C-alpha positions as CSV (number, residue, x, y, z in Angstrom):
1,M,0.1,0.1,0.0
2,A,1.0,3.3,-0.8
3,I,2.4,6.0,1.7
4,T,0.0,8.9,2.0
5,D,1.5,12.6,2.5
6,A,0.1,12.4,6.1
7,E,1.6,9.1,7.4
8,L,5.1,11.0,5.3
9,D,4.7,13.8,7.5
10,E,4.1,12.1,10.3
11,M,7.7,9.6,10.2
12,V,9.3,12.6,9.1
13,A,8.7,14.9,12.4
14,K,9.9,12.0,14.9
15,F,12.5,11.9,12.8
16,R,13.4,15.3,12.8
17,E,13.1,14.1,16.5
18,R,16.0,12.1,16.5
19,I,18.6,14.0,14.8
20,G,21.7,14.1,17.1
21,S,21.1,11.3,18.6
22,T,23.8,7.8,18.1
23,F,22.2,5.0,16.7
24,A,24.4,1.7,16.0
25,L,24.6,-0.6,13.3
26,V,26.3,-4.0,13.6
27,P,30.0,-3.9,13.0
28,I,31.1,-6.0,9.8
29,N,34.6,-5.8,10.1
30,K,35.9,-4.8,13.3
31,T,39.2,-7.0,13.2
32,V,40.8,-5.3,10.7
33,T,42.7,-8.1,8.7
34,D,45.5,-9.1,6.6
35,D,42.9,-11.2,5.0
36,V,40.0,-8.7,5.6
37,I,41.2,-5.4,3.6
38,R,42.7,-8.0,0.5
39,R,38.8,-9.1,0.3
40,Y,38.2,-5.8,0.2
41,A,40.9,-4.5,-1.8
42,L,40.3,-7.5,-4.4
43,G,35.9,-6.8,-4.4
44,V,36.6,-3.6,-5.5
45,G,39.3,-5.0,-8.6
46,D,42.0,-3.5,-7.2
47,D,45.4,-5.9,-6.6
48,N,47.9,-3.0,-5.6
49,P,49.8,-5.4,-3.8
50,L,50.2,-2.7,-0.4
51,F,46.9,-3.8,0.7
52,V,46.6,-8.1,-1.1
53,D,50.6,-8.6,-1.3
54,P,51.7,-8.9,3.1
55,E,55.3,-9.6,2.4
56,Y,55.0,-7.1,-0.2
57,A,53.3,-4.9,2.4
58,G,56.1,-5.1,4.8
59,S,59.0,-3.7,2.3
60,S,56.6,-0.5,2.2
61,P,57.8,2.6,3.7
62,W,54.1,1.5,6.0
63,G,55.5,-1.6,7.3
64,G,52.9,-4.0,6.5
65,V,48.9,-4.0,4.6
66,I,46.9,-1.1,4.7
67,A,43.4,-0.3,3.5
68,P,42.3,1.5,0.8
69,P,40.9,4.8,1.6
70,S,37.0,3.8,1.2
71,F,37.9,0.7,3.9
72,L,36.1,2.8,6.5
73,L,32.9,1.5,5.4
74,T,33.5,-1.7,5.3
75,A,33.7,-1.5,9.5
76,V,30.8,0.0,9.8
77,K,28.5,1.1,6.5
78,T,26.4,3.7,7.9
79,R,22.5,3.5,6.4
80,S,19.1,5.6,5.7
81,Q,17.0,5.6,9.3
82,G,13.5,5.9,9.9
83,L,10.8,6.5,7.5
84,P,10.2,2.5,6.7
85,G,8.6,2.5,3.3
86,L,10.7,4.8,1.6
87,H,13.3,3.2,-0.8
88,G,16.7,4.9,0.1
89,L,19.2,5.7,-2.8
90,F,22.8,6.2,-1.4
91,C,24.0,9.0,-3.0
92,G,27.5,9.8,-1.4
93,V,30.1,10.5,0.9
94,D,32.8,12.5,2.1
95,I,35.6,10.3,3.9
96,V,38.4,11.8,6.0
97,H,41.0,10.0,7.2
98,E,43.7,11.0,10.2
99,R,45.6,8.0,8.8
100,P,45.3,4.9,7.1
101,V,43.6,1.5,9.3
102,R,46.7,-0.6,8.9
103,A,46.1,-5.1,9.3
104,G,46.3,-6.2,13.5
105,E,43.8,-3.6,14.2
106,Q,40.6,-2.9,16.1
107,L,37.3,-0.3,14.7
108,G,34.8,0.2,16.4
109,A,32.0,3.5,15.3
110,V,30.1,6.0,16.7
111,N,26.6,6.7,14.4
112,H,25.0,9.8,14.2
113,V,21.8,10.9,13.0
114,H,23.1,14.2,11.9
115,S,20.7,16.0,8.7
116,I,17.0,15.6,7.0
117,E,15.8,17.7,4.3
118,E,13.3,17.5,2.0
119,K,13.4,17.8,-2.1
120,F,11.1,17.7,-4.6
121,G,11.8,16.6,-7.9
122,N,10.3,14.6,-11.5
123,Y,11.3,11.7,-11.0
124,T,11.1,11.5,-7.2
125,G,8.0,14.0,-6.9
126,R,8.2,14.2,-2.3
127,S,11.9,13.1,-1.2
128,F,13.9,13.3,1.2
129,L,18.0,13.8,2.0
130,Q,19.1,12.4,5.2
131,S,22.9,12.2,6.2
132,S,24.5,10.3,9.3
133,M,27.9,11.0,11.1
134,T,30.3,8.0,11.7
135,T,33.2,8.7,13.8
136,Y,35.7,5.7,13.6
137,Q,37.8,5.2,15.8
138,C,40.7,2.5,17.3
139,G,40.2,2.4,21.3
140,D,40.6,6.3,22.1
141,E,42.3,7.2,18.7
142,V,39.9,9.1,15.7
143,V,40.9,8.1,12.5
144,G,38.3,8.9,10.6
145,K,35.4,10.2,10.2
146,A,32.4,9.6,7.8
147,Q,29.8,11.3,6.5
148,S,26.9,9.9,4.4
149,F,24.5,11.1,2.3
150,V,21.0,8.5,1.6
151,F,18.0,10.1,-0.6
152,R,14.5,8.5,0.7
153,V,11.6,8.5,-2.7
154,R,8.4,6.7,-2.4
155,R,8.5,3.7,-4.1
156,D,5.4,4.2,-6.0
157,K,6.5,7.2,-7.0
158,A,10.2,6.3,-8.2
159,K,8.5,3.5,-10.8
160,E,5.7,6.0,-12.3
161,S,7.9,8.8,-12.9
162,S,10.4,5.7,-15.0
163,K,13.5,9.0,-14.9
164,Y,15.8,6.1,-16.2
165,K,13.8,3.2,-17.8
166,K,14.0,4.7,-21.3
167,L,18.1,4.1,-20.8
168,D,19.4,2.1,-24.0
169,R,21.6,-0.9,-22.0
170,K,24.4,-1.7,-24.6
171,S,25.6,-4.6,-26.3
172,F,29.3,-4.6,-26.4
173,T,31.0,-7.1,-29.9
174,D,33.6,-9.1,-29.1
175,E,35.9,-6.9,-30.6
176,E,35.2,-4.2,-28.3
177,M,35.3,-6.9,-25.0
178,R,40.0,-7.4,-26.1
179,D,39.8,-4.4,-26.5
180,I,38.6,-3.7,-22.9
181,Q,40.0,-6.5,-22.0
182,Q,43.6,-5.1,-23.3
183,R,42.5,-1.9,-21.1
184,Y,42.5,-3.6,-18.2
185,L,45.7,-5.6,-18.6
186,D,47.8,-2.3,-19.7
187,E,46.7,-0.4,-16.4
188,V,48.9,-1.9,-14.6
189,G,51.7,-1.1,-15.7
190,R,51.3,2.7,-15.1
191,R,50.8,2.2,-11.0
192,R,53.0,4.3,-9.8
193,G,54.1,1.8,-6.7
194,A,57.2,2.4,-4.2
195,G,57.5,5.1,-6.6
196,K,57.3,8.1,-4.7
197,L,55.2,11.2,-5.6
198,D,56.8,13.8,-6.3
199,L,54.5,17.7,-5.9
200,D,57.6,19.5,-8.2
201,T,56.7,17.6,-11.2
202,I,52.9,17.9,-10.4
203,N,51.0,20.9,-12.0
204,V,47.9,21.6,-11.6
205,G,45.6,20.5,-14.9
206,D,47.9,17.3,-15.5
207,A,45.4,14.5,-16.0
208,I,46.6,11.7,-13.9
209,P,46.3,7.8,-15.8
210,S,42.6,6.4,-16.2
211,L,41.0,3.6,-15.0
212,I,37.8,1.3,-16.6
213,K,35.7,-0.6,-14.0
214,G,33.4,-3.3,-16.5
215,P,31.0,-3.1,-18.1
216,L,29.0,-4.5,-15.0
217,A,28.4,-7.7,-14.1
218,V,26.2,-9.3,-11.6
219,S,29.3,-11.1,-10.5
220,D,30.9,-7.5,-9.8
221,I,28.7,-6.7,-7.1
222,I,29.0,-10.1,-6.0
223,C,32.4,-9.2,-5.5
224,W,31.6,-6.4,-4.1
225,L,29.4,-8.0,-1.4
226,N,32.1,-10.7,-0.4
227,G,35.0,-7.9,0.3
228,V,32.4,-5.2,2.0
229,G,30.3,-7.3,3.9
230,T,26.4,-7.8,2.9
231,G,25.7,-5.3,6.1
232,V,21.8,-5.1,7.6
233,F,19.3,-5.6,4.8
234,V,21.3,-9.2,3.1
235,R,20.6,-12.0,6.1
236,S,20.4,-15.2,5.7
237,S,17.2,-17.7,7.1
238,R,16.1,-17.2,10.6
239,Q,18.7,-14.5,10.8
240,W,16.5,-12.0,7.8
241,Y,13.1,-13.2,9.4
242,E,14.1,-12.1,12.9
243,Y,15.4,-8.8,11.4
244,L,11.4,-8.7,8.9
245,S,9.9,-9.4,12.9
246,R,11.6,-5.8,14.3
247,H,10.8,-4.5,10.4
248,P,8.3,-5.0,8.7
249,K,7.6,-3.1,6.5
250,A,11.6,-3.6,5.6
251,G,11.9,-6.2,2.4
252,I,9.9,-6.7,-1.3
253,K,7.7,-9.2,-1.9
254,N,9.5,-11.5,-5.5
255,D,7.2,-12.9,-7.7
256,Y,6.6,-16.6,-5.6
257,G,5.5,-14.3,-2.2
258,V,8.4,-14.6,-0.7
259,W,9.8,-11.3,1.5
260,D,13.2,-10.8,0.3
261,S,15.8,-8.0,0.9
262,P,15.2,-4.0,-1.3
263,E,19.0,-5.0,-1.6
264,I,18.1,-7.4,-4.4
265,V,17.0,-4.7,-7.5
266,H,21.3,-4.5,-7.2
267,W,21.0,-8.2,-9.3
268,D,16.9,-8.7,-9.8
269,E,15.8,-7.5,-13.0
270,R,12.1,-7.2,-11.9
271,L,12.3,-5.4,-8.7
272,A,14.5,-2.8,-10.1
273,A,12.0,-2.6,-13.4
274,N,9.3,-1.6,-9.9
275,I,11.2,1.4,-8.8
276,G,11.4,2.9,-12.7
277,M,14.9,1.1,-13.4
278,P,15.7,0.2,-16.3
279,G,17.7,-2.9,-14.9
280,P,20.1,-3.5,-11.9
281,Y,22.9,-0.7,-10.9
282,D,25.9,-1.1,-8.7
283,Y,26.3,-0.1,-4.9
284,G,27.3,4.0,-4.4
285,W,30.0,2.6,-3.1
286,Q,31.5,0.2,-4.9
287,R,31.5,3.7,-7.9
288,I,33.2,5.8,-4.2
289,A,35.8,2.6,-4.2
290,W,36.2,2.7,-7.3
291,L,37.6,6.5,-7.5
292,G,40.0,5.8,-4.8
293,H,41.5,2.5,-6.7
294,L,41.7,5.4,-9.1
295,V,43.8,7.3,-7.2
296,T,46.0,5.3,-4.8
297,D,47.1,3.6,-8.3
298,W,48.7,7.0,-8.9
299,I,50.1,8.0,-6.1
300,G,52.3,4.9,-5.2
301,D,53.1,3.2,-1.6
302,H,54.4,6.9,-0.1
303,A,51.5,8.9,0.5
304,W,48.3,8.7,1.3
305,V,44.7,9.8,0.6
306,Q,43.6,11.4,3.7
307,R,40.4,13.3,2.1
308,L,38.1,11.7,-0.8
309,K,34.2,13.4,-0.6
310,V,32.4,11.6,-4.0
311,D,29.3,13.2,-5.2
312,L,26.6,10.2,-7.4
313,K,24.7,11.7,-10.1
314,A,23.0,9.1,-11.8
315,P,23.1,5.0,-11.5
316,N,24.7,2.8,-12.8
317,Y,23.5,-0.4,-14.7
318,V,24.7,-4.2,-15.9
319,G,26.2,-3.6,-18.7
320,D,28.0,-0.1,-18.4
321,L,31.2,0.8,-19.2
322,T,32.4,2.8,-16.9
323,T,35.9,5.2,-17.0
324,L,37.4,6.7,-14.4
325,T,39.7,10.0,-14.4
326,G,41.5,12.1,-12.2
327,T,42.9,16.6,-13.1
328,V,44.8,17.9,-10.2
329,T,43.6,20.7,-8.6
330,E,45.8,22.2,-6.5
331,V,49.1,21.2,-5.3
332,D,49.9,22.3,-2.1
333,H,54.2,22.4,-1.4
334,A,53.4,24.0,2.6
335,A,51.4,20.8,3.1
336,G,52.5,18.6,1.3
337,A,49.8,18.2,-0.8
338,V,47.9,17.8,-3.9
339,T,44.2,17.9,-4.6
340,V,43.0,15.6,-7.3
341,D,39.1,16.1,-8.9
342,I,37.7,12.7,-9.9
343,A,34.8,11.5,-12.1
344,A,33.5,8.3,-13.2
345,T,31.9,8.1,-16.6
346,D,29.5,5.9,-18.5
347,H,30.8,4.8,-22.1
348,R,27.2,6.8,-23.6
349,G,28.7,10.0,-21.6
350,R,26.7,10.3,-18.7
351,V,29.3,11.5,-15.6
352,T,27.6,9.2,-12.9
353,A,30.0,10.0,-10.0
354,K,31.9,12.9,-9.3
355,G,34.2,14.6,-6.9
356,F,38.0,15.5,-5.3
357,A,40.6,13.6,-3.2
358,R,43.2,15.1,-1.0
359,V,46.4,13.3,-1.0
360,L,49.3,14.4,1.6
361,A,53.0,12.6,0.1
362,G,54.0,11.9,3.5
363,R,53.4,9.0,6.2
364,P,52.0,10.7,9.1
365,E,53.2,10.9,11.9
366,G,53.7,7.5,13.4
367,G,51.8,5.7,10.3
368,A,54.6,3.0,10.3
369,R,55.1,0.2,12.3
């Protein structure tokens, strides 16, 4: 049954009362190990030995494996709060690190309800932009903070509008696939690796080496979930039905009358169509991690990503080929920092994500073991 405006007003009023409060989420990767980091990096499609090879990482400036810059989101994945029955579309994150996370550490997190803002659009009708703030700690030490943003929309309005439903989905020729395969193989040779990031050789306007991702397959999404963890909504058997007993509006009925996770829109054609999409689409966190991969391939082993801010602009569908690009926008010699504007663009020319990364060329105090 569709949610009425009166019901929506009541839910929003209750949510506003919660702003500033803390809330708990079940940790996914609380204990950071070499294996956890490797599985996450490979789930992103990133085989950088600094993340996946303990022997190599042991000889790096860090003295061991460190985590990619988007890894914090796997410890506790922030999510939309309240407004039951509204579909959540993750739309961006701003991560600020005090230092990289290392294997062997224990991560904890404190989550805060931050804000809610009402929007109106042709696609969604009434919608709401929610944000939450998560502080990540190792013991008493704060290692990073992440502000995440989620659009909440009524599923019936999304289905009626179908803003994206007419988007063409490409079929690739054998020749195109051979070219894509070769582009992947060529990327490794452009990774900086043990070489140092020399700010004296970097100028505003410089383009960093691009990467590709895709054409997106359901297997890519499965690999991502294997690395990041399934989080709140993807649960098995008893755990799923226990969750439904506490959150009866969380599920979506499939063709067989079974209540399933709302996240199946990421791999189920029919359910994706039911919310106005032309097909299944990636997780927003996945594309953010891809853009982190773009930056870490370029900066090498000696530098680290202090800040990664990405806004998601449009969905990335199964079958889409994405090109990741970056351009230097600032070189701060006094701080030993460089800022890069980054973007993800699909094969149609649509920019599906954009943002920036701020990189420090040397490790923070106490950054190596």
